[in-house]
C-alpha positions as CSV (number, residue, x, y, z in Angstrom):
1,M,87.1,97.0,99.5
2,T,89.6,94.5,98.2
3,G,91.9,97.2,97.1
4,G,91.8,98.8,100.6
5,M,92.6,95.5,102.2
6,E,95.5,94.9,99.8
7,A,96.8,98.4,100.5
8,A,96.6,97.9,104.3
9,G,98.4,94.6,103.8
10,D,101.1,96.4,101.8
11,I,101.5,99.0,104.6
12,A,101.7,96.3,107.3
13,T,104.3,94.4,105.2
14,G,106.3,97.6,104.8
15,A,106.3,98.1,108.6
16,L,107.2,94.6,109.3
17,L,110.0,94.6,106.7
18,G,111.3,97.9,108.2
19,R,111.2,96.3,111.6
20,A,113.1,93.3,110.3
21,V,115.8,95.7,109.0
22,E,115.9,97.4,112.4
23,P,114.7,94.9,114.9
24,R,116.0,96.6,118.0
25,A,118.2,99.8,117.4
26,G,119.2,100.9,120.8
27,E,116.0,99.8,122.5
28,N,116.0,98.3,126.0
29,G,114.0,95.2,126.7
30,G,112.9,93.5,129.9
31,V,115.1,91.4,132.1
32,A,115.1,87.6,131.5
33,H,116.7,84.8,133.6
34,G,117.6,81.2,133.0
35,V,119.4,79.9,130.0
36,C,119.2,80.8,126.3
37,L,117.0,78.3,124.5
38,N,119.0,78.7,121.4
39,C,122.6,78.1,122.6
40,G,122.3,77.3,126.3
41,T,124.3,80.3,127.6
42,A,123.2,81.7,131.0
43,L,121.1,84.8,130.6
44,I,122.1,88.0,132.3
45,G,119.7,90.3,130.6
46,A,116.8,90.5,128.1
47,F,118.9,89.0,125.3
48,C,121.6,86.3,125.1
49,H,125.0,88.0,125.1
50,A,126.4,85.1,123.1
51,C,123.9,84.6,120.2
52,G,121.6,87.6,120.6
53,Q,118.3,85.7,120.9
54,N,115.5,87.2,123.0
55,G,115.4,85.5,126.4
56,H,111.6,85.5,126.4
57,V,110.2,83.1,123.7
58,H,106.4,83.0,123.0
59,K,105.0,79.5,122.4
60,T,101.3,80.2,121.9
61,L,99.1,80.7,118.9
62,S,98.2,84.2,120.1
63,S,101.9,85.1,120.1
64,I,101.8,85.1,116.2
65,G,99.2,87.9,116.3
66,H,101.2,89.6,119.1
67,D,104.3,89.6,117.0
68,L,102.4,91.1,114.0
69,L,100.9,93.9,116.1
70,H,104.2,94.5,117.9
71,G,106.2,94.6,114.7
72,V,103.8,97.1,113.1
73,F,102.9,99.4,116.0
74,H,106.3,99.3,117.7
75,F,107.9,100.3,114.4
76,E,105.3,103.0,114.0
77,G,106.1,104.4,117.4
78,K,109.5,105.3,116.2
79,V,108.1,106.5,112.9
80,W,106.0,109.2,114.7
81,R,109.2,110.4,116.4
82,T,111.1,110.4,113.2
83,I,108.6,111.9,110.6
84,P,108.4,115.4,112.2
85,M,112.2,115.5,112.2
86,L,112.4,114.2,108.6
87,V,109.9,116.9,107.4
88,A,110.9,119.9,109.5
89,H,114.6,119.3,110.4
90,P,116.0,116.8,108.0
91,G,119.6,117.9,108.3
92,Q,119.4,117.6,112.1
93,L,117.9,114.1,111.9
94,T,120.6,113.0,109.4
95,R,123.5,114.4,111.4
96,R,122.2,113.0,114.7
97,Y,121.8,109.5,113.2
98,I,125.3,109.6,111.6
99,D,126.8,110.7,114.9
100,G,125.3,107.7,116.6
101,E,121.9,108.7,118.0
102,R,120.0,105.6,117.0
103,A,117.5,104.6,119.7
104,R,115.0,107.4,119.1
105,F,114.8,107.3,115.3
106,V,113.9,104.9,112.6
107,S,117.0,104.0,110.6
108,P,117.1,105.5,107.1
109,L,116.8,102.1,105.3
110,A,113.9,101.0,107.5
111,L,112.1,104.3,106.9
112,F,112.8,104.2,103.2
113,L,111.3,100.6,102.9
114,F,108.3,101.6,104.9
115,F,107.5,104.6,102.7
116,V,108.1,102.6,99.5
117,F,105.4,100.2,100.6
118,L,103.2,103.1,101.7
119,M,103.6,104.8,98.3
120,F,102.8,101.7,96.3
121,A,99.9,100.8,98.6
122,T,98.5,104.3,97.9
123,F,98.9,103.9,94.2
124,H,97.3,100.5,94.4
125,S,94.3,101.8,96.4
126,V,93.8,104.9,94.2
127,G,94.1,103.0,90.9
128,G,92.5,105.1,88.2
129,N,89.8,106.7,90.3
130,E,91.0,110.2,89.7
131,L,90.4,109.8,86.0
132,D,87.1,111.1,84.6
133,L,86.1,107.8,82.9
134,A,82.9,109.3,81.6
135,A,84.8,111.7,79.5
136,V,86.9,108.9,77.8
137,P,85.2,107.2,74.8
138,A,84.6,103.6,75.7
139,T,84.8,102.0,72.2
140,N,86.9,102.6,69.1
141,A,83.7,103.7,67.2
142,E,83.1,106.4,69.8
143,R,86.6,107.6,69.6
144,L,86.4,107.8,65.8
145,A,83.1,109.7,66.1
146,K,84.6,112.1,68.6
147,L,87.7,112.7,66.4
148,D,85.5,113.2,63.3
149,G,83.5,115.9,65.2
150,E,86.8,117.7,66.1
151,I,88.0,117.5,62.5
152,A,84.7,118.9,61.2
153,K,84.9,121.8,63.7
154,K,88.4,122.7,62.7
155,R,87.5,122.6,59.0
156,V,84.6,125.1,59.6
157,Q,87.1,127.4,61.4
158,L,89.6,127.0,58.6
159,V,87.0,127.9,55.9
160,K,85.8,131.0,57.9
161,A,89.4,132.2,58.2
162,Q,90.1,131.6,54.5
163,Q,86.9,133.5,53.6
164,R,87.9,136.5,55.7
165,V,91.3,136.5,53.9
166,A,89.6,136.3,50.5
167,A,87.2,139.1,51.3
168,G,90.0,141.3,52.5
169,K,88.5,141.4,56.0
170,A,91.2,139.4,57.7
171,D,93.0,140.6,60.8
172,E,96.7,140.0,61.5
173,D,96.1,136.7,63.3
174,D,94.0,135.0,60.5
175,Q,97.0,133.9,58.4
176,G,98.6,132.2,61.4
177,D,95.3,130.7,62.3
178,I,94.9,129.2,58.9
179,E,98.3,127.5,59.2
180,D,97.5,126.2,62.7
181,Y,94.1,124.8,61.5
182,Q,95.7,123.0,58.6
183,T,98.4,121.5,60.8
184,T,95.9,120.4,63.4
185,I,93.6,118.8,60.8
186,K,96.5,116.8,59.3
187,E,97.5,115.6,62.8
188,M,93.9,114.6,63.6
189,Q,93.7,112.7,60.2
190,L,96.8,110.8,61.1
191,A,95.4,109.9,64.5
192,R,92.2,108.8,62.8
193,R,94.1,106.5,60.5
194,G,95.9,105.0,63.5
195,L,92.5,104.2,65.1
196,T,91.2,102.5,61.9
197,Q,94.3,100.3,61.7
198,N,94.5,96.9,63.5
199,P,96.6,97.4,66.6
200,N,98.1,94.0,66.1
201,D,99.3,95.0,62.7
202,I,100.8,98.2,64.1
203,R,102.7,96.2,66.8
204,K,103.9,93.6,64.3
205,E,105.2,96.3,62.0
206,M,107.0,98.0,64.9
207,A,108.5,94.8,66.1
208,D,109.7,93.9,62.6
209,K,111.6,97.2,62.4
210,V,113.3,96.9,65.8
211,N,117.1,96.4,65.5
212,T,119.0,98.0,68.4
213,G,122.0,95.7,67.9
214,W,121.3,94.1,71.2
215,P,119.5,90.8,70.5
216,A,118.1,90.4,74.1
217,L,116.7,93.9,74.1
218,D,115.2,93.4,70.6
219,E,113.5,90.2,71.7
220,G,112.2,92.1,74.8
221,I,110.7,94.8,72.7
222,R,109.0,92.3,70.4
223,K,107.5,90.6,73.5
224,A,106.3,94.0,74.7
225,N,104.6,94.7,71.4
226,K,102.8,91.4,71.5
227,N,101.7,91.8,75.2
228,P,101.9,95.4,76.4
229,E,99.7,94.7,79.4
230,L,102.1,92.1,80.7
231,T,105.1,94.4,80.0
232,L,103.5,97.2,82.0
233,Y,102.8,94.8,84.9
234,K,106.5,93.7,84.8
235,L,107.7,97.3,84.8
236,Q,105.5,98.1,87.9
237,S,106.7,95.0,89.7
238,S,110.3,96.0,88.9
239,A,109.8,99.5,90.2
240,Y,108.4,98.0,93.4
241,K,111.2,95.4,93.8
242,Y,114.2,97.4,92.8
243,S,113.4,100.8,94.3
244,W,116.3,100.2,96.7
245,A,118.6,100.7,93.6
246,L,118.0,104.4,93.8
247,I,120.3,104.5,96.8
248,P,123.5,103.2,95.2
249,I,122.8,105.1,92.1
250,S,122.4,108.4,94.0
251,V,125.3,108.1,96.5
252,P,128.1,108.7,93.9
253,F,126.5,112.0,92.8
254,V,126.4,113.3,96.4
255,A,130.0,112.2,96.9
256,L,130.9,114.1,93.7
257,I,129.8,117.5,95.1
258,F,131.8,116.8,98.3
259,L,134.8,115.5,96.5
260,W,137.3,117.9,98.1
261,R,135.8,117.6,101.6
262,R,137.5,114.4,102.7
263,K,136.0,114.5,106.3
264,F,132.6,113.3,104.8
265,K,132.6,109.6,104.0
266,L,130.5,107.5,101.7
267,Y,128.6,106.3,104.8
268,D,127.5,109.9,105.5
269,H,126.3,110.3,102.0
270,A,124.4,107.0,102.1
271,I,122.5,108.1,105.2
272,F,121.8,111.5,103.6
273,V,120.5,109.9,100.4
274,T,118.4,107.3,102.1
275,Y,116.6,109.8,104.4
276,S,116.2,112.2,101.4
277,L,114.6,109.4,99.3
278,A,112.3,108.5,102.2
279,F,111.1,112.0,102.3
280,M,110.5,112.1,98.5
281,M,108.5,108.9,98.8
282,L,106.4,110.5,101.5
283,L,105.9,113.6,99.4
284,V,104.7,111.6,96.4
285,T,102.3,109.7,98.6
286,T,100.9,112.9,100.1
287,I,100.5,114.5,96.6
288,T,98.7,111.4,95.4
289,L,96.3,111.5,98.3
290,L,95.6,115.2,97.8
291,M,94.8,114.6,94.1
292,M,92.5,111.7,95.1
293,I,90.4,113.8,97.5
294,G,90.1,116.6,94.9
295,A,92.3,119.2,96.6
296,P,93.0,122.4,94.7
297,G,95.7,122.0,92.0
298,W,97.7,124.9,93.4
299,S,98.1,123.1,96.8
300,Y,100.0,120.1,95.4
301,G,101.4,122.2,92.6
302,L,103.3,124.3,95.1
303,M,104.5,121.1,96.9
304,I,105.8,119.7,93.6
305,A,107.6,122.9,92.7
306,F,109.1,123.9,96.1
307,A,109.2,120.9,98.5
308,P,112.1,119.0,96.9
309,P,114.6,121.9,96.6
310,V,113.6,123.4,100.0
311,H,114.0,120.0,101.7
312,L,117.3,119.3,100.0
313,F,118.6,122.7,101.0
314,A,117.7,122.3,104.6
315,Q,119.1,118.8,104.7
316,L,122.4,119.8,103.2
317,R,122.9,122.7,105.6
318,G,122.0,120.6,108.7
319,T,123.9,117.5,107.7
320,Y,127.1,119.0,106.4
321,A,127.1,122.3,108.4
322,L,127.2,124.4,105.2
323,N,126.7,128.1,104.7
324,W,123.7,129.2,102.6
325,F,125.7,129.6,99.4
326,S,127.4,126.2,99.6
327,A,124.1,124.6,100.3
328,L,122.3,126.5,97.5
329,W,124.6,125.5,94.7
330,R,124.7,121.9,95.9
331,T,120.9,121.9,96.0
332,F,120.8,122.9,92.3
333,A,123.4,120.3,91.5
334,L,121.5,117.6,93.3
335,M,118.3,118.5,91.5
336,L,120.1,118.0,88.2
337,F,121.7,114.8,89.4
338,G,118.3,113.7,90.6
339,T,117.0,113.9,87.0
340,I,120.0,111.8,85.9
341,T,119.4,109.3,88.7
342,L,115.7,108.9,87.7
343,T,116.7,108.4,84.1
344,L,119.2,105.7,84.9
345,F,116.7,104.0,87.2
346,A,114.0,104.1,84.4
347,L,116.5,102.6,82.0
348,L,117.3,99.9,84.6
349,L,113.6,99.1,85.0
350,L,113.1,99.1,81.2
351,G,115.9,96.7,80.7
352,L,114.7,94.4,83.5
353,G,111.1,94.5,82.4
354,L,111.8,93.9,78.7
355,M,114.5,91.2,79.1
356,E,112.9,89.1,81.8
């Protein structure tokens, strides 16, 4: 219940933040008369033409709730006009926005912020519910008992295979099986030794060995070893706060594949990247929800495999008016660059999380 309320709060916050980024993009308001209460200029429309303040100012307690509902649901009204375009015709949406058609669609940054909040709200509400907690041993003693059982089972299989070889009854797979059993048993014994060691001793030993040559990073790693739970929380918070950094990291890669096409500017690439990232956030949220409700693995497996490249291909063709071959090779290039972008972003989060 609490998680659901917090998730709803995150979504509302995302909508309001998106609305703050895009308070009134091409929308028309009612007509107001009198003078502006902010600067005293005579009003000739819904907004002051000198300072931009709304001519109608609420002064009641209920207006606070009105502003909240207006900010969320008015923003959502534009979302429902933009989402179908983002999913089905991303290139057309991007090109129309770049060309100046702003009133009908949510701006890319506002939509990106909204989907970031929606994604993290979904993660927060799902938590670890999809894990089969009953199958995970609760205590260290149970883990050891389970591991000992697996080691004993592998040893029985190893002995049987060795006996077949000794009796001359082995098939062609037995020798390979013997080597696999021996390797598996050694790995399990190492894992068992790790379970019997004191975790604090292991962390201390790891911390003592750290020497990257960067004192601030070394200190961060030592802190992480001492309190891994706090470090994980910091990393999650950093991912939430600095998700916007994906945009400036990605734009140069898009500019690189259009380096010889001077008619496309950095602004075009920034709009392209931001709408594309918004779609990817929506995709991750959808896949998470499908996993939560127990949908067949093939359904979201196909989405993971095909949705990103297909969407990129369609967005490239529509935004930049490319033929299929030009869009295809750029799609593969952007998929590669996307991996590099995520790696750079992960390193940024790691640095921020460890050195705070």
